[in-house]
VOZA-73049 format. One line per 4 residues: for each residue x, y, z of N, C-alpha, C. Coordinates in Angstrom, 1 decimal, padded with zeros to 4 digits. Layout:
N
X:Y:Z:X:Y:Z:X:Y:Z ~ ...
END
This chain:
253
000.8:-001.2:000.0:000.0:000.0:000.0:000.9:001.2:000.0 ~ 000.7:002.1:-001.0:001.4:003.4:-001.0:000.9:004.4:-000.1 ~ 001.6:005.5:000.1:001.2:006.5:001.0:-000.1:007.2:000.6 ~ -000.3:007.1:-000.8:-001.6:007.7:-001.3:-002.8:006.8:-001.0
-002.5:005.5:-000.8:-003.6:004.6:-000.6:-004.0:004.6:000.9 ~ -003.1:005.0:001.8:-003.3:004.9:003.2:-004.3:006.0:003.6 ~ -005.3:005.7:004.5:-006.2:006.8:004.9:-005.5:007.8:005.8 ~ -005.8:009.0:005.6:-005.2:010.1:006.4:-005.8:010.1:007.8
-005.1:010.8:008.7:-005.6:010.9:010.1:-006.9:011.7:010.1 ~ -007.0:012.7:009.2:-008.3:013.4:009.2:-009.4:012.6:008.7 ~ -009.2:011.7:007.7:-010.2:010.8:007.3:-010.6:009.8:008.4 ~ -009.6:009.3:009.1:-009.9:008.3:010.2:-010.7:009.0:011.3
-010.4:010.2:011.6:-011.1:011.0:012.6:-012.5:011.3:012.2 ~ -012.7:011.6:010.9:-014.0:011.9:010.4:-014.9:010.6:010.5 ~ -014.3:009.5:010.1:-015.1:008.2:010.2:-015.4:007.9:011.6 ~ -014.5:008.1:012.5:-014.7:007.8:013.9:-015.8:008.7:014.5
-015.8:010.0:014.1:-016.8:010.9:014.6:-018.2:010.5:014.0 ~ -018.2:010.1:012.7:-019.5:009.7:012.2:-020.0:008.5:012.8 ~ -019.1:007.5:013.1:-019.6:006.3:013.8:-020.1:006.6:015.2 ~ -019.4:007.5:015.9:-019.8:008.0:017.3:-021.2:008.6:017.2
-021.4:009.5:016.2:-022.7:010.2:016.1:-023.8:009.2:015.8 ~ -023.5:008.2:015.0:-024.6:007.2:014.7:-024.9:006.4:016.0 ~ -023.8:006.0:016.7:-024.0:005.3:017.9:-024.8:006.1:019.0 ~ -024.5:007.4:019.1:-025.3:008.2:020.0:-026.7:008.3:019.6
-027.0:008.4:018.2:-028.3:008.5:017.7:-029.1:007.2:018.0 ~ -028.5:006.1:017.8:-029.1:004.8:018.0:-029.5:004.7:019.5 ~ -028.5:005.0:020.4:-028.8:004.9:021.8:-029.9:005.9:022.3 ~ -029.9:007.1:021.7:-031.0:008.0:022.1:-032.4:007.6:021.6
-032.4:007.0:020.4:-033.7:006.5:019.9:-034.2:005.3:020.7 ~ -033.2:004.5:021.0:-033.6:003.3:021.8:-034.2:003.7:023.2 ~ -033.5:004.8:023.8:-034.0:005.3:025.1:-035.4:005.9:024.9 ~ -035.5:006.8:023.9:-036.8:007.5:023.7:-038.0:006.7:023.5
-037.8:005.6:022.7:-038.9:004.8:022.3:-039.1:003.5:023.0 ~ -038.2:003.3:024.0:-038.4:002.1:024.9:-037.7:000.8:024.5 ~ -037.2:000.8:023.3:-036.5:-000.4:022.9:-037.4:-001.7:022.8 ~ -036.8:-002.8:022.9:-037.5:-004.1:022.7:-038.5:-004.3:023.8
-038.2:-003.9:025.1:-039.1:-004.1:026.2:-040.3:-003.2:026.0 ~ -040.1:-001.9:025.6:-041.2:-001.0:025.3:-042.1:-001.6:024.3 ~ -041.6:-002.2:023.2:-042.5:-002.8:022.2:-043.3:-003.9:022.7 ~ -042.6:-004.7:023.6:-043.4:-005.8:024.2:-044.5:-005.3:025.0
-044.3:-004.3:025.8:-045.3:-003.7:026.7:-046.4:-003.1:025.9 ~ -046.1:-002.6:024.7:-047.1:-002.0:023.8:-048.0:-003.1:023.2 ~ -047.4:-004.2:022.8:-048.1:-005.2:022.1:-048.9:-006.2:023.0 ~ -048.3:-006.6:024.1:-048.8:-007.7:024.9:-050.3:-007.5:025.3
-050.7:-006.4:025.9:-052.1:-006.3:026.3:-053.1:-006.5:025.2 ~ -052.9:-005.9:024.0:-053.8:-006.1:022.9:-053.7:-007.5:022.4 ~ -052.6:-008.1:022.4:-052.5:-009.5:021.9:-053.2:-010.4:022.9 ~ -053.1:-010.2:024.2:-053.8:-011.0:025.1:-055.3:-010.8:025.0
-055.8:-009.6:024.8:-057.2:-009.3:024.6:-057.8:-010.1:023.4 ~ -057.1:-009.9:022.2:-057.7:-010.6:021.0:-057.6:-012.1:021.1 ~ -056.5:-012.6:021.8:-056.4:-014.0:021.9:-057.5:-014.7:022.7 ~ -057.8:-014.1:023.9:-058.8:-014.6:024.7:-060.2:-014.4:024.1
-060.4:-013.2:023.4:-061.7:-013.0:022.8:-061.9:-013.9:021.6 ~ -060.9:-014.3:020.9:-061.0:-015.2:019.8:-061.5:-016.5:020.2 ~ -061.1:-017.0:021.4:-061.4:-018.3:022.0:-062.8:-018.3:022.5 ~ -063.1:-017.4:023.4:-064.4:-017.5:024.2:-065.4:-016.4:024.0
-065.0:-015.3:023.2:-065.9:-014.2:022.9:-066.4:-013.5:024.2 ~ -065.6:-013.6:025.3:-066.0:-013.0:026.6:-065.3:-011.7:026.7 ~ -066.1:-010.6:026.6:-065.5:-009.2:026.6:-064.9:-008.9:028.0 ~ -065.6:-009.2:029.0:-065.1:-008.9:030.4:-063.8:-009.6:030.7
-063.8:-010.9:030.4:-062.5:-011.7:030.7:-061.4:-011.1:029.9 ~ -061.6:-010.9:028.6:-060.6:-010.4:027.7:-060.1:-009.0:028.2 ~ -061.0:-008.1:028.5:-060.6:-006.8:028.9:-059.8:-006.8:030.2 ~ -060.3:-007.5:031.2:-059.7:-007.6:032.5:-058.3:-008.2:032.4
-058.1:-009.2:031.6:-056.8:-009.9:031.4:-055.8:-008.9:030.8 ~ -056.3:-008.1:029.8:-055.4:-007.1:029.2:-055.0:-006.1:030.2 ~ -055.9:-005.6:030.9:-055.6:-004.6:032.0:-054.7:-005.2:033.0 ~ -055.0:-006.4:033.4:-054.1:-007.1:034.4:-052.7:-007.2:034.0
-052.4:-007.6:032.8:-051.1:-007.8:032.4:-050.4:-006.4:032.2 ~ -051.1:-005.4:031.8:-050.5:-004.0:031.8:-050.1:-003.6:033.2 ~ -051.0:-003.8:034.2:-050.6:-003.4:035.5:-049.4:-004.2:036.1 ~ -049.3:-005.5:035.7:-048.2:-006.3:036.1:-046.9:-005.8:035.6
-046.9:-005.3:034.3:-045.7:-004.8:033.7:-045.3:-003.5:034.4 ~ -046.2:-002.7:034.9:-045.9:-001.5:035.6:-045.3:-001.9:037.0 ~ -045.9:-002.8:037.7:-045.3:-003.3:039.0:-043.9:-003.8:038.8 ~ -043.7:-004.6:037.8:-042.3:-005.1:037.5:-041.3:-004.0:037.3
-041.7:-003.0:036.5:-040.9:-001.8:036.3:-040.6:-001.1:037.6 ~ -041.6:-000.9:038.4:-041.4:-000.2:039.7:-040.5:-001.0:040.6 ~ -040.7:-002.3:040.6:-039.8:-003.1:041.5:-038.4:-003.1:041.0 ~ -038.2:-003.0:039.7:-036.8:-003.0:039.2:-036.3:-001.5:039.2
-037.1:-000.6:039.5:-036.7:000.8:039.5:-036.3:001.3:038.1 ~ -037.0:000.8:037.1:-036.8:001.2:035.7:-037.7:002.3:035.4 ~ -037.5:002.9:034.2:-038.3:003.9:033.7:-039.7:003.3:033.4 ~ -040.7:004.0:033.9:-042.1:003.5:033.8:-043.0:004.2:032.8
-042.4:005.2:032.1:-043.3:006.0:031.2:-044.0:005.1:030.1 ~ -043.3:004.2:029.6:-043.9:003.3:028.5:-044.9:002.4:029.1 ~ -044.6:001.8:030.3:-045.6:000.9:030.9:-046.8:001.7:031.3 ~ -046.6:002.9:031.9:-047.8:003.7:032.3:-048.6:004.1:031.2
-048.0:004.5:030.1:-048.8:004.8:028.9:-049.6:003.6:028.4 ~ -049.0:002.4:028.5:-049.8:001.2:028.1:-051.0:001.0:029.0 ~ -050.8:001.2:030.3:-051.9:001.0:031.3:-053.0:002.0:031.0 ~ -052.6:003.3:030.8:-053.7:004.3:030.5:-054.4:003.9:029.2
-053.7:003.5:028.2:-054.3:003.2:026.9:-055.3:002.0:027.1 ~ -054.8:000.9:027.7:-055.6:-000.2:028.0:-056.8:000.1:028.9 ~ -056.6:001.0:029.9:-057.6:001.3:030.8:-058.8:002.1:030.1 ~ -058.4:003.0:029.2:-059.4:003.7:028.4:-060.2:002.7:027.5
-059.5:001.8:026.9:-060.1:000.8:026.1:-061.1:000.0:026.8 ~ -060.7:-000.5:028.0:-061.5:-001.3:028.8:-062.8:-000.6:029.2 ~ -062.6:000.7:029.7:-063.8:001.5:030.1:-064.7:001.7:029.0 ~ -064.2:002.0:027.8:-065.0:002.4:026.7:-065.8:001.1:026.2
-065.1:000.0:026.2:-065.8:-001.3:025.7:-066.8:-001.7:026.7 ~ -066.6:-001.6:028.0:-067.5:-001.9:029.0:-068.8:-001.0:028.9 ~ -068.6:000.2:028.7:-069.7:001.2:028.6:-070.6:000.9:027.4 ~ -070.0:000.6:026.3:-070.8:000.4:025.1:-071.2:-001.1:024.9
-070.5:-002.0:025.5:-070.8:-003.4:025.3:-070.3:-003.9:024.0 ~ -069.6:-003.1:023.3:-069.0:-003.6:022.0:-067.5:-003.8:022.1 ~ -067.1:-005.1:021.9:-065.7:-005.4:022.1:-064.8:-004.6:021.2 ~ -065.2:-004.3:020.0:-064.4:-003.5:019.1:-064.0:-002.1:019.7
-064.8:-001.6:020.6:-064.5:-000.3:021.2:-063.3:-000.4:022.1 ~ -062.9:-001.6:022.5:-061.6:-001.7:023.2:-060.5:-001.1:022.5 ~ -060.5:-001.1:021.1:-059.4:-000.6:020.3:-059.6:000.9:019.9 ~ -060.8:001.4:020.1:-061.1:002.7:019.5:-060.3:003.8:020.2
-060.1:003.9:021.5:-059.3:005.0:022.0:-057.9:005.0:021.5 ~ -057.3:003.8:021.4:-055.9:003.8:020.8:-055.9:004.2:019.4 ~ -056.9:003.9:018.6:-057.0:004.3:017.2:-057.1:005.8:017.1 ~ -058.0:006.4:017.9:-058.1:007.8:017.9:-056.8:008.5:018.4
-056.2:007.9:019.3:-054.9:008.5:019.8:-053.9:008.5:018.6 ~ -053.8:007.4:017.9:-052.9:007.2:016.8:-053.2:008.3:015.7 ~ -054.5:008.5:015.4:-054.9:009.5:014.5:-054.5:010.9:014.9 ~ -054.7:011.2:016.2:-054.4:012.5:016.8:-052.9:012.7:016.7
-052.1:011.7:017.0:-050.7:011.8:017.0:-050.1:012.0:015.6 ~ -050.7:011.3:014.6:-050.3:011.5:013.2:-050.5:013.0:012.8 ~ -051.7:013.5:013.2:-052.0:014.9:012.8:-051.0:015.9:013.5 ~ -050.7:015.5:014.8:-049.8:016.4:015.6:-048.4:016.4:014.9
-047.9:015.3:014.4:-046.6:015.2:013.8:-046.6:016.1:012.5 ~ -047.7:016.0:011.7:-047.8:016.7:010.5:-048.0:018.2:010.7 ~ -048.8:018.6:011.6:-049.1:020.0:011.9:-047.9:020.7:012.4 ~ -047.2:020.0:013.4:-046.0:020.7:014.0:-044.9:020.8:013.0
-044.8:019.8:012.0:-043.8:019.9:011.0:-044.0:021.0:010.1 ~ -045.3:021.2:009.7:-045.7:022.4:008.9:-045.4:023.7:009.6 ~ -045.6:023.7:010.9:-045.4:025.0:011.7:-044.0:025.3:012.0 ~ -043.1:024.4:011.6:-041.6:024.6:011.9:-041.2:024.2:013.3
-042.0:023.6:014.0:-041.7:023.1:015.3:-041.9:021.6:015.4 ~ -041.2:020.8:014.7:-041.5:019.3:014.5:-041.6:018.6:015.9 ~ -042.6:017.9:016.1:-042.9:017.2:017.3:-041.7:016.2:017.7 ~ -041.1:015.6:016.7:-040.1:014.6:017.0:-038.9:015.4:017.6
-038.7:016.6:017.2:-037.6:017.4:017.7:-037.9:017.8:019.2 ~ -039.1:018.1:019.5:-039.5:018.4:020.9:-039.3:017.2:021.8 ~ -039.5:016.0:021.2:-039.4:014.8:022.0:-037.9:014.4:022.2 ~ -037.1:014.5:021.1:-035.8:014.0:021.2:-034.7:015.0:021.6
-035.1:016.3:021.5:-034.2:017.4:021.9:-033.6:017.2:023.3 ~ -034.4:017.0:024.3:-033.9:016.7:025.7:-033.0:015.4:025.8 ~ -033.4:014.4:025.0:-032.7:013.2:025.0:-031.2:013.4:024.5 ~ -031.1:014.2:023.5:-029.8:014.5:022.9:-029.1:015.7:023.6
-029.7:016.2:024.7:-029.2:017.3:025.5:-029.0:018.6:024.7 ~ -029.9:018.7:023.7:-029.8:019.9:022.9:-031.0:020.8:023.1 ~ -032.0:020.3:023.8:-033.3:021.0:024.1:-033.8:021.6:022.8 ~ -034.0:022.9:022.7:-034.6:023.5:021.5:-033.5:024.3:020.7
-032.2:024.0:021.0:-031.2:024.7:020.2:-031.2:024.4:018.7 ~ -031.8:023.3:018.3:-031.9:023.0:016.9:-032.7:023.9:016.2 ~ -033.7:024.6:016.8:-034.6:025.5:016.1:-033.9:026.7:015.5 ~ -033.0:027.3:016.2:-032.3:028.5:015.8:-030.9:028.4:015.5
-030.2:027.4:016.1:-028.7:027.3:016.0:-028.2:026.2:015.1 ~ -029.1:025.3:014.8:-028.7:024.1:014.0:-029.7:023.7:013.0 ~ -029.7:024.5:011.9:-030.8:024.3:010.8:-030.7:022.9:010.2 ~ -029.6:022.3:010.2:-029.5:020.9:009.6:-030.3:019.9:010.4
-030.2:020.0:011.7:-031.0:019.1:012.6:-032.4:019.5:012.6 ~ -032.8:020.7:012.5:-034.2:021.1:012.3:-034.8:020.5:011.1 ~ -034.0:020.5:010.0:-034.5:019.9:008.7:-034.7:018.4:008.9 ~ -033.8:017.7:009.6:-033.9:016.3:009.9:-035.1:016.0:010.7
-035.3:016.8:011.8:-036.4:016.6:012.7:-037.7:016.8:011.9 ~ -037.7:017.7:011.0:-038.9:018.0:010.2:-039.3:016.8:009.3 ~ -038.2:016.3:008.6:-038.4:015.1:007.8:-038.9:013.9:008.6 ~ -038.3:013.7:009.8:-038.7:012.6:010.6:-040.2:012.8:011.1
-040.6:014.0:011.4:-042.0:014.2:011.8:-042.9:013.9:010.7 ~ -042.6:014.3:009.5:-043.4:014.0:008.3:-043.5:012.5:008.1 ~ -042.4:011.8:008.3:-042.4:010.3:008.2:-043.3:009.7:009.2 ~ -043.2:010.1:010.5:-044.1:009.5:011.5:-045.5:009.8:011.2
-045.8:011.1:010.8:-047.2:011.4:010.6:-047.8:010.7:009.4 ~ -047.1:010.5:008.3:-047.6:009.8:007.1:-047.8:008.3:007.4 ~ -046.8:007.8:008.1:-046.9:006.3:008.4:-048.1:006.0:009.3 ~ -048.3:006.9:010.3:-049.4:006.7:011.2:-050.7:006.9:010.5
-050.8:007.9:009.6:-052.0:008.1:008.8:-052.3:006.9:007.9 ~ -051.3:006.3:007.4:-051.5:005.1:006.6:-052.0:003.9:007.4 ~ -051.5:003.8:008.6:-052.0:002.8:009.6:-053.5:003.1:009.9 ~ -053.9:004.3:010.1:-055.3:004.7:010.4:-056.1:004.4:009.2
-055.6:004.6:008.0:-056.4:004.3:006.8:-056.7:002.9:006.6 ~ -055.9:002.0:007.3:-056.3:000.6:007.3:-057.2:000.2:008.4 ~ -057.0:000.8:009.6:-057.7:000.3:010.8:-059.1:000.9:010.8 ~ -059.4:002.1:010.5:-060.7:002.7:010.7:-061.8:002.0:009.8
-061.4:001.7:008.5:-062.4:000.9:007.7:-062.7:-000.4:008.4 ~ -061.7:-001.1:008.9:-061.9:-002.4:009.5:-062.7:-002.2:010.8 ~ -062.6:-001.1:011.5:-063.5:-000.9:012.7:-065.0:-001.0:012.3 ~ -065.3:-000.5:011.1:-066.7:-000.4:010.7:-067.1:-001.7:010.0
-066.2:-002.4:009.3:-066.6:-003.5:008.4:-066.2:-004.8:009.0 ~ -065.2:-004.9:009.7:-064.7:-006.2:010.2:-065.2:-006.6:011.5 ~ -065.1:-007.8:011.9:-065.5:-008.2:013.3:-064.4:-007.9:014.3 ~ -064.6:-008.2:015.6:-063.7:-007.8:016.6:-062.3:-008.6:016.4
-062.4:-009.9:016.2:-061.2:-010.7:016.1:-060.4:-010.3:014.8 ~ -061.0:-010.0:013.7:-060.3:-009.5:012.5:-059.6:-008.2:012.8 ~ -060.3:-007.3:013.4:-059.7:-006.0:013.7:-058.6:-006.1:014.7 ~ -058.8:-007.0:015.7:-057.8:-007.1:016.7:-056.5:-007.7:016.2
-056.6:-008.8:015.3:-055.4:-009.4:014.8:-054.6:-008.5:013.8 ~ -055.4:-007.7:013.0:-054.7:-006.8:012.1:-054.0:-005.7:012.9 ~ -054.7:-005.2:014.0:-054.1:-004.1:014.8:-052.8:-004.6:015.5 ~ -052.9:-005.9:016.0:-051.6:-006.4:016.6:-050.5:-006.5:015.6
-050.9:-007.0:014.4:-049.9:-007.1:013.3:-049.3:-005.8:012.9 ~ -050.1:-004.7:013.1:-049.6:-003.4:012.6:-049.0:-002.6:013.8 ~ -048.8:-003.2:014.9:-048.2:-002.5:016.1:-046.7:-002.2:015.8 ~ -045.9:-003.2:015.4:-044.5:-003.1:015.4:-043.9:-002.6:014.0
-044.3:-003.2:012.9:-043.7:-002.8:011.6:-043.7:-001.3:011.3 ~ -044.9:-000.6:011.4:-044.9:000.8:011.1:-044.0:001.6:012.1 ~ -044.0:001.1:013.4:-043.1:001.8:014.4:-041.7:001.6:014.0 ~ -041.3:000.4:013.7:-039.9:000.2:013.3:-039.5:001.0:012.1
-040.4:001.1:011.1:-040.1:001.8:009.9:-039.9:003.3:010.2 ~ -040.7:003.9:011.1:-040.6:005.3:011.5:-039.3:005.5:012.3 ~ -039.0:004.6:013.2:-037.8:004.8:013.9:-036.6:004.7:013.0 ~ -036.6:003.7:012.1:-035.5:003.6:011.1:-035.3:004.9:010.3
-036.4:005.4:009.8:-036.3:006.7:009.0:-035.8:007.8:009.8 ~ -036.2:007.9:011.1:-035.7:008.9:012.0:-034.2:008.8:012.2 ~ -033.7:007.5:012.4:-032.3:007.3:012.5:-031.6:007.7:011.3 ~ -032.1:007.4:010.1:-031.4:007.8:008.8:-031.3:009.3:008.7
-032.4:010.0:009.0:-032.3:011.5:008.9:-031.4:012.1:009.9 ~ -031.4:011.6:011.1:-030.6:012.2:012.2:-029.1:011.8:012.0 ~ -028.8:010.6:011.5:-027.5:010.1:011.3:-026.8:011.0:010.2 ~ -027.5:011.5:009.3:-026.9:012.4:008.3:-026.9:013.9:008.7
-027.6:014.2:009.8:-027.7:015.6:010.2:-026.4:016.0:011.0 ~ -026.2:017.3:011.2:-025.1:017.8:012.0:-025.3:017.3:013.4 ~ -024.2:017.1:014.2:-024.3:016.7:015.6:-025.1:017.7:016.4 ~ -025.7:017.2:017.5:-026.5:018.1:018.4:-025.6:019.0:019.2
-026.1:020.2:019.5:-025.4:021.2:020.4:-025.7:020.8:021.8 ~ -024.8:020.4:022.6:-025.0:020.1:024.0:-025.1:021.3:024.8 ~ -026.4:021.8:025.0:-026.6:023.0:025.7:-026.3:022.8:027.2 ~ -026.4:021.6:027.7:-026.1:021.4:029.1:-024.6:021.6:029.4
-023.8:021.1:028.4:-022.3:021.3:028.5:-022.0:022.8:028.4 ~ -022.7:023.5:027.5:-022.5:024.9:027.4:-022.8:025.6:028.7 ~ -023.9:025.3:029.3:-024.3:025.9:030.6:-023.2:025.7:031.7 ~ -022.7:024.4:031.7:-021.7:024.1:032.7:-020.4:024.9:032.5
-020.1:025.0:031.2:-018.8:025.7:030.8:-019.0:027.2:031.2 ~ -020.2:027.7:031.0:-020.4:029.1:031.3:-020.4:029.4:032.8 ~ -020.9:028.4:033.6:-020.9:028.6:035.0:-019.4:028.5:035.5 ~ -018.6:027.6:034.9:-017.2:027.5:035.3:-016.5:028.8:034.9
-016.8:029.3:033.8:-016.1:030.6:033.4:-016.5:031.7:034.3 ~ -017.8:031.8:034.7:-018.2:032.9:035.7:-017.5:032.7:037.0 ~ -017.4:031.4:037.5:-016.8:031.1:038.7:-015.3:031.5:038.7 ~ -014.6:031.2:037.6:-013.2:031.5:037.4:-013.0:033.1:037.4
-014.0:033.8:036.7:-013.9:035.2:036.7:-014.1:035.8:038.0 ~ -015.0:035.3:038.8:-015.2:035.8:040.2:-014.0:035.6:041.1 ~ -013.4:034.4:040.9:-012.2:034.1:041.7:-011.1:035.1:041.4 ~ -010.9:035.4:040.1:-009.9:036.3:039.6:-010.2:037.7:040.1
-011.5:038.1:040.1:-011.9:039.4:040.6:-011.7:039.5:042.1 ~ -011.9:038.4:042.9:-011.6:038.5:044.3:-010.1:038.5:044.6 ~ -009.3:037.9:043.8:-007.9:037.9:044.0:-007.2:039.1:043.6 ~ -007.7:039.9:042.7:-007.1:041.1:042.2:-006.9:042.2:043.2
-008.0:042.5:044.0:-007.8:043.6:045.0:-006.8:043.2:046.1 ~ -006.7:041.9:046.4:-005.8:041.4:047.4:-004.3:041.6:046.9 ~ -004.1:041.4:045.6:-002.8:041.5:045.1:-002.4:043.0:045.1 ~ -003.3:043.9:044.7:-003.0:045.3:044.7:-002.7:045.8:046.1
-003.4:045.3:047.1:-003.2:045.7:048.5:-001.8:045.3:049.0 ~ -001.3:044.1:048.6:000.0:043.7:049.0:001.0:044.6:048.3 ~ 000.9:045.0:047.1:001.8:045.8:046.4:001.9:047.2:047.0 ~ 000.7:047.7:047.4:000.7:049.0:048.0:001.4:049.0:049.4
001.3:048.0:050.2:001.9:047.9:051.5:003.4:047.7:051.4
END
């Protein structure tokens, strides 16, 4: 290998920085969206509901089983002192579905609150992207320790967040376009199995596209590190200010 063929130090550093940025992005997305465990907690209650209802057509048993497993997952998280936001969101979603289905007596209504939430979330992604304040940026900004700095100081990341929000919104709208007609035309078991099947693939596609957009974007501005550096600078300036009069006093004496 000639000297021209060998990679330069600058090229190696750039590759390392790019790899580090991708690794940070993957870790942040994994944390923000709950990872494998979060997906299991999202799917399991609905899967249990439709499985039991398919066998015995008992609304009460199916609903209570789904709610019970959601509560168990929260208790396990609390016992392990893990983050409970994904488990709690699952409990609230299942709880609304149980209450709604019990009130109407229609088993399909167990899924309706979640479907309405998905529709509302899709519209929120699209509207905020159009308004220049993409929802995915509001969600991931604190995870990347950049807060809202991407809005005014990092246009490349704002563009990536906007693309990601459009991706999430359109994917969720496509999911709603499948589910809502089934709510009217299909029976409970058909709707339930399709809904379970559509839990993970659209989610993974949206997360993957988010990763692609952010991996190509400029790195985040760590505003927390900036604040710490500013505090250290002020502290150093104050120490210098306190030491200066003492030095002058010794010279005068």
